[in-house]
C-alpha positions in Angstrom: 75.3 129.7 111.3 74.7 126.5 113.4 74.5 126.2 117.6 77.2 125.3 120.0 75.9 123.3 123.4 77.1 122.7 126.9 75.7 120.0 129.0 75.5 120.3 133.0 74.3 117.9 135.3 73.0 118.3 138.5 71.0 116.3 141.2 68.5 114.2 139.4 68.4 116.6 136.3 70.4 117.9 133.1 70.8 121.5 131.8 71.5 121.6 127.9 72.3 125.1 126.9 72.2 126.2 123.4 74.1 129.0 121.8 73.3 130.2 118.2 70.7 129.7 115.8 69.1 126.5 115.8 68.1 126.2 111.9 67.9 123.1 109.6 71.9 123.1 109.3 72.3 122.3 113.1 69.7 119.8 113.8 72.0 117.0 113.5 74.4 118.7 115.8 71.6 118.7 118.0 70.3 115.6 117.9 73.6 114.6 119.0 73.4 117.0 122.1 70.2 114.9 123.2 72.2 112.1 122.6 74.8 113.2 125.2 72.2 114.1 127.3 70.4 110.9 127.3 73.8 108.6 127.8 75.1 111.0 130.7 72.3 111.8 132.9 69.2 110.9 134.5 65.5 113.0 135.2 64.3 115.8 133.1 66.6 118.1 130.7 65.9 121.4 131.0 66.8 123.0 127.6 68.3 126.4 128.1 67.8 128.5 125.3 68.8 131.6 126.9 71.9 131.9 124.4 69.8 131.0 121.2 69.2 133.8 118.7 66.5 132.0 117.3 65.3 129.0 115.7 63.4 127.6 112.5 60.5 125.9 111.7 63.0 122.7 111.5 64.4 123.5 114.5 61.3 123.6 116.2 60.5 120.3 114.7 63.8 119.2 116.2 63.1 119.9 119.7 59.6 118.5 119.4 61.6 114.9 118.4 63.9 115.5 121.3 60.9 115.7 123.6 59.3 112.6 122.0 62.7 110.7 122.5 63.6 112.0 125.8 59.8 110.5 126.6 60.6 106.9 125.3 63.3 107.0 127.5 61.1 107.8 130.5 62.6 111.4 130.8 60.7 114.7 130.3 62.0 117.9 128.4 61.6 121.3 129.9 62.1 124.6 128.2 63.7 127.7 129.5 63.5 131.0 128.1 61.9 130.2 124.4 63.2 133.0 121.8 60.9 136.0 121.1 60.3 134.9 117.5 58.3 132.0 118.3 56.8 129.4 120.5 57.1 125.4 120.3 54.2 124.1 119.2 54.1 120.4 119.4 51.9 118.0 117.6 49.8 115.4 119.4 52.3 112.7 119.7 54.8 115.0 121.6 54.7 114.6 125.5 53.6 118.1 127.3 56.7 120.4 127.1 56.9 122.5 130.5 58.2 125.9 129.5 59.9 128.2 132.0 60.7 132.1 131.5 64.2 131.5 132.3 66.7 129.1 133.5 66.7 130.1 137.1 62.9 129.5 137.2 63.5 126.3 135.8 65.9 125.1 138.3 63.7 126.6 141.0 60.8 124.4 139.9 62.7 121.3 140.7 64.4 122.7 143.9 67.2 120.4 143.5 69.8 123.1 143.7 70.9 125.1 146.6 73.6 127.5 146.5 75.0 129.8 148.9 77.3 132.9 148.2 78.9 135.9 149.7 77.0 139.7 148.7 79.8 140.6 146.0 79.8 136.9 144.5 80.0 137.5 140.6 77.3 136.1 138.4 77.8 135.3 134.3 74.7 135.7 132.0 74.9 131.9 131.7 74.9 131.2 135.2 72.3 132.7 136.7 72.6 133.6 140.9 70.4 131.4 142.5 70.1 132.3 146.3 
């Protein structure tokens, strides 16, 4: 099993959403997604793990490496909705990685997204209401 990803840019930040399982066989695809984010966005990258079914130790290492890679480019990695089966434990060479309980909280921490809707606007699980 591998991952699927989606990258969304917002004012001064990017959201990289993952779905599937981030294991050893998915780290190359994840590294490519980080490269995509580096080439196409600015500011912090929020790694939205809402759709992630789990991650292996190798997957967690790949996330820590992504934090270092983004840091070298003057950008920060933040995590939203860490899987219940573990937490990221970066080593001393990894920059600080802020962790948010979900994507809505991560976006709210930046205050860059404003959205207004009518009362009955439908929302999908991958796009939380930000009203």
